[in-house]
LOFIBA-914989 format. One line per 8 residues: number of its first residue (from 1); their letters; for each residue x, z, y of N, C-alpha, C, O. Coordinates in Angstrom, 2 decimals. Layout:
N
NUM> A> X:Z:Y:X:Z:Y:X:Z:Y:X:Z:Y | ...
END
This chain:
96
1> MNEHYAGL> -38.05:-22.00:26.44:-37.04:-21.86:27.15:-36.17:-21.23:27.05:-35.07:-21.65:27.41 | -36.33:-19.95:26.51:-35.14:-19.08:26.15:-34.31:-19.51:24.65:-33.10:-19.35:24.47 | -34.89:-19.85:24.05:-33.99:-20.47:22.97:-32.83:-21.34:23.73:-31.69:-21.17:23.31 | -33.05:-22.34:24.91:-32.00:-23.16:25.47:-30.77:-22.34:25.81:-29.62:-22.58:25.45 | -31.22:-21.30:26.59:-30.53:-20.15:27.59:-29.50:-19.66:26.29:-28.28:-19.84:26.24 | -30.40:-18.94:25.19:-29.48:-18.60:24.28:-28.27:-19.31:23.57:-27.16:-18.82:23.36 | -28.69:-20.51:23.27:-27.52:-21.53:22.91:-26.74:-21.64:24.08:-25.55:-21.48:23.84 | -27.01:-21.87:25.31:-26.24:-22.12:26.16:-25.17:-20.59:25.77:-24.05:-20.75:25.29
9> LVAMFLAF> -25.65:-19.41:26.01:-25.02:-18.03:26.21:-24.10:-18.07:24.60:-23.03:-17.48:24.44 | -24.61:-18.67:23.84:-23.80:-18.65:22.03:-22.41:-19.27:22.49:-21.32:-18.77:22.20 | -22.55:-20.16:23.06:-21.38:-21.72:23.50:-20.92:-21.05:24.11:-19.77:-20.91:23.70 | -21.15:-20.27:25.22:-20.20:-19.39:26.12:-19.63:-18.32:25.46:-18.43:-18.12:25.66 | -20.16:-17.67:24.82:-19.57:-16.10:24.07:-18.49:-16.88:23.07:-17.49:-16.21:22.86 | -18.52:-18.06:22.47:-17.67:-18.51:21.35:-16.57:-18.68:22.49:-15.76:-17.76:22.47 | -16.36:-19.56:23.39:-15.55:-20.09:24.48:-14.67:-18.93:25.08:-13.60:-19.29:25.57 | -14.99:-17.47:25.11:-14.48:-16.39:25.43:-13.94:-15.75:23.98:-12.83:-15.25:24.17
17> YFPTFFGY> -14.35:-15.62:22.67:-14.40:-15.15:21.85:-12.79:-15.67:21.46:-11.75:-15.04:21.67 | -12.91:-16.91:20.87:-11.83:-17.50:20.51:-10.33:-17.17:21.29:-9.33:-16.64:20.80 | -10.51:-17.59:22.39:-9.20:-17.37:23.19:-8.61:-15.99:23.11:-7.38:-15.90:23.12 | -9.69:-14.37:22.98:-9.54:-13.13:23.20:-8.85:-12.89:21.34:-7.97:-12.11:20.97 | -9.48:-13.65:20.72:-9.04:-13.40:19.21:-7.67:-13.85:19.07:-6.86:-12.95:18.84 | -7.39:-14.62:19.12:-6.07:-15.39:19.12:-5.28:-15.08:20.15:-4.18:-15.61:20.04 | -5.43:-14.24:21.39:-4.78:-13.89:22.37:-4.24:-12.36:21.94:-3.12:-11.95:22.27 | -5.05:-11.72:21.28:-4.82:-10.36:20.50:-3.71:-10.56:19.72:-2.67:-9.90:19.64
25> RLMVFRVN> -4.04:-11.50:19.19:-3.08:-11.90:17.72:-1.64:-12.33:18.34:-0.64:-12.08:17.66 | -1.48:-13.01:19.70:-0.53:-12.96:19.82:0.50:-11.88:20.58:1.72:-11.91:20.41 | -0.17:-10.96:21.43:0.21:-10.05:21.66:0.28:-8.94:20.50:0.82:-7.90:20.89 | -0.03:-8.93:19.50:0.57:-8.40:18.33:1.91:-8.85:18.03:2.98:-8.28:17.79 | 1.53:-10.00:18.12:2.91:-11.06:17.25:4.38:-10.67:18.22:5.49:-10.46:17.73 | 4.05:-10.63:19.77:5.19:-10.32:20.16:5.66:-9.37:20.33:6.83:-9.35:20.70 | 4.78:-7.95:20.11:5.43:-6.54:20.28:6.27:-6.63:18.92:7.47:-6.40:18.85 | 5.38:-7.02:17.77:6.36:-6.65:16.36:7.55:-7.30:16.06:8.30:-7.04:15.12
33> QRLSVEDR> 7.72:-8.39:17.12:9.27:-9.23:17.04:10.01:-8.07:17.63:11.19:-7.95:17.31 | 9.57:-7.36:18.28:10.70:-6.45:18.96:10.55:-5.15:18.63:10.92:-4.25:19.40 | 10.02:-4.92:17.54:9.78:-3.33:16.80:10.58:-3.58:15.85:11.07:-4.70:15.72 | 10.85:-2.52:14.97:11.71:-2.40:13.78:10.09:-2.59:12.16:8.89:-2.33:12.25 | 10.63:-2.93:11.37:10.10:-3.50:10.58:8.42:-2.41:9.93:7.25:-2.60:9.59 | 9.80:-0.88:10.16:8.62:0.29:9.73:7.99:0.61:10.77:7.22:1.53:10.47 | 7.90:0.38:11.76:7.32:0.82:13.43:6.17:-0.37:13.57:5.36:-0.09:14.45 | 5.91:-1.71:12.87:5.14:-2.65:13.10:3.49:-2.38:12.98:2.93:-1.83:12.03
41> IPHTLSLG> 2.96:-2.81:13.99:1.84:-2.90:14.20:0.51:-3.48:13.31:0.42:-4.64:13.71 | -0.19:-3.34:12.66:-1.08:-3.85:11.83:-1.79:-4.51:12.59:-2.13:-3.94:13.63 | -2.28:-6.00:12.34:-3.22:-7.09:12.65:-4.44:-7.08:12.93:-5.12:-8.09:13.08 | -4.89:-5.76:13.03:-6.16:-5.39:12.86:-6.86:-5.06:14.78:-6.35:-5.06:15.90 | -8.22:-4.84:14.23:-9.03:-4.77:15.64:-9.22:-3.52:16.33:-9.44:-3.54:17.54 | -9.15:-2.24:15.56:-9.06:-1.20:15.56:-8.87:-0.46:17.30:-7.96:-0.79:18.05 | -9.74:0.38:17.60:-9.49:0.89:19.02:-8.41:1.60:19.27:-7.97:1.72:20.42 | -7.77:2.24:18.05:-6.79:3.20:18.40:-5.55:1.86:18.39:-4.76:1.81:19.34
49> EWNKVAKK> -5.49:0.92:17.35:-4.60:0.01:17.69:-4.49:-0.97:18.73:-3.43:-1.54:18.99 | -5.59:-1.17:19.33:-5.74:-1.95:20.67:-4.78:-0.77:21.53:-3.58:-0.88:21.75 | -5.43:0.03:21.83:-4.28:0.91:22.70:-3.12:0.94:22.48:-2.47:0.80:23.51 | -2.37:1.08:21.34:-1.03:0.97:21.05:-0.51:-0.24:21.38:0.53:-0.14:22.03 | -0.92:-1.52:21.11:-0.52:-2.46:21.26:-0.24:-2.91:23.13:0.62:-3.44:23.83 | -1.52:-2.33:23.26:-1.53:-2.76:24.90:-0.22:-1.99:25.81:0.40:-2.30:26.83 | -0.20:-1.00:24.98:0.60:0.05:25.95:2.32:-0.62:25.72:3.17:-0.86:26.58 | 2.38:-0.76:24.27:3.62:-1.28:24.30:3.84:-2.58:24.59:5.04:-2.80:24.72
57> YKTLYPRS> 3.02:-3.72:24.76:2.93:-4.92:25.08:3.35:-4.72:27.16:4.09:-5.41:27.85 | 2.73:-3.85:27.44:2.94:-3.77:28.76:4.10:-3.12:28.85:4.57:-3.67:29.84 | 4.99:-2.23:28.46:5.82:-1.69:28.49:7.24:-2.94:28.06:8.34:-2.84:28.62 | 6.98:-3.89:27.16:7.88:-4.72:26.81:7.71:-6.37:27.89:8.52:-7.27:28.10 | 6.58:-6.21:28.27:6.25:-7.55:29.03:5.39:-7.28:30.06:4.20:-7.60:30.05 | 6.05:-6.60:31.12:5.44:-6.13:32.31:4.99:-6.96:33.09:3.86:-6.76:33.54 | 5.63:-7.99:33.45:5.19:-9.03:34.16:4.43:-10.53:33.58:4.55:-11.66:34.08 | 3.75:-10.17:32.54:2.96:-10.91:31.82:1.62:-10.55:32.25:1.32:-9.40:32.55
65> ILYQLILS> 0.61:-11.76:32.28:-0.63:-11.48:32.46:-1.66:-11.53:31.34:-2.86:-11.55:31.60 | -1.09:-11.56:29.90:-1.73:-11.54:28.92:-2.67:-10.58:28.65:-3.84:-10.75:28.31 | -2.19:-9.78:28.80:-2.97:-8.30:28.59:-4.45:-8.52:29.51:-5.53:-8.71:28.96 | -4.30:-8.47:30.65:-5.18:-8.66:31.43:-6.40:-9.62:31.43:-7.58:-9.27:31.50 | -5.90:-10.96:31.35:-6.57:-11.70:30.50:-7.63:-11.60:29.27:-8.83:-11.87:29.24 | -6.70:-11.07:28.22:-7.75:-10.48:26.67:-8.61:-9.90:27.56:-9.65:-10.51:27.82 | -8.39:-8.85:28.09:-9.18:-7.69:28.38:-10.66:-8.14:29.51:-11.67:-7.44:29.45 | -10.60:-9.24:30.41:-11.13:-9.74:30.97:-12.19:-10.44:30.34:-13.38:-10.30:30.61
73> WALTGLVL> -11.48:-11.55:29.11:-12.26:-12.36:28.13:-13.30:-11.58:27.26:-14.47:-11.91:27.04 | -12.65:-10.50:26.81:-13.31:-9.74:25.82:-14.72:-8.71:26.65:-15.74:-8.28:26.11 | -14.41:-8.61:27.70:-15.52:-7.73:28.39:-16.73:-9.00:28.72:-17.95:-8.84:28.78 | -16.11:-9.99:28.85:-16.87:-11.35:29.17:-17.65:-11.39:28.12:-18.86:-11.20:28.25 | -17.13:-11.63:27.05:-17.82:-12.20:25.49:-18.67:-10.79:25.67:-19.82:-11.05:26.01 | -18.40:-9.22:25.52:-19.53:-8.33:25.74:-20.36:-8.39:26.43:-21.35:-7.76:26.05 | -20.48:-9.10:27.73:-21.77:-8.98:28.49:-22.22:-10.61:28.14:-23.43:-10.79:28.30 | -21.69:-11.47:27.82:-22.41:-12.44:26.74:-23.46:-12.26:25.60:-24.60:-12.69:25.43
81> AIAIFVLR> -22.72:-11.55:24.98:-23.48:-10.92:23.20:-24.35:-9.92:23.61:-25.01:-9.64:22.61 | -24.73:-9.16:24.62:-25.55:-8.33:25.10:-26.95:-9.51:25.56:-28.09:-9.65:25.13 | -26.18:-10.17:26.59:-27.18:-11.34:26.72:-28.07:-11.84:26.10:-29.25:-11.98:26.39 | -27.25:-12.23:24.86:-28.23:-13.11:23.84:-28.81:-12.03:23.16:-29.96:-12.17:22.77 | -28.25:-11.01:22.96:-29.22:-9.63:22.30:-30.65:-9.75:22.96:-31.72:-10.03:22.42 | -30.42:-9.50:24.08:-31.66:-9.18:24.81:-32.62:-10.53:24.75:-33.77:-10.42:24.33 | -32.06:-11.87:25.23:-32.89:-12.95:25.04:-33.77:-13.09:23.80:-34.95:-13.45:23.83 | -33.00:-12.75:22.63:-33.09:-13.20:21.24:-34.76:-11.91:20.97:-35.89:-12.20:20.58
89> FSDLARGK> -34.21:-10.64:21.36:-35.15:-9.67:21.41:-36.40:-9.73:22.18:-37.47:-9.38:21.69 | -36.28:-10.21:23.50:-37.58:-10.83:24.17:-38.38:-11.52:23.49:-39.50:-11.09:23.22 | -37.89:-12.92:23.03:-38.32:-13.48:22.29:-39.30:-12.95:20.95:-40.48:-13.24:20.72 | -38.70:-12.38:20.45:-39.37:-11.58:19.03:-40.52:-10.44:19.73:-41.69:-10.45:19.36 | -40.19:-9.78:20.43:-41.27:-8.97:21.29:-42.53:-9.73:21.92:-43.67:-9.26:21.89 | -42.20:-10.92:22.48:-43.59:-11.83:22.68:-43.93:-12.52:21.45:-44.79:-13.39:21.57 | -43.57:-12.38:20.62:-43.90:-13.15:19.11:-43.77:-14.35:18.63:-44.27:-14.78:17.59 | -42.78:-15.15:19.72:-42.12:-16.68:19.31:-41.42:-16.69:18.19:-40.90:-17.74:17.80
END
């Protein structure tokens, strides 16, 4: 029975992962459009870069909700990933 729930959770995770991934890329692209070539931010997902992008994005686009959406999608994806992990290991612990 957990297999069905895990499959559903994986589908839900992917439904949040892809918008988060491409939304972050959109944020970096929009910030980089306004920066000089030397100051541009690379399209990496490290925590330091994320904070830098977030601060600059909120400064350049204070009325945009994109940052809040991406953050909530990322947190939802993290919760779903943890749930998938727990379901899979509970199956392994029971010997299935």
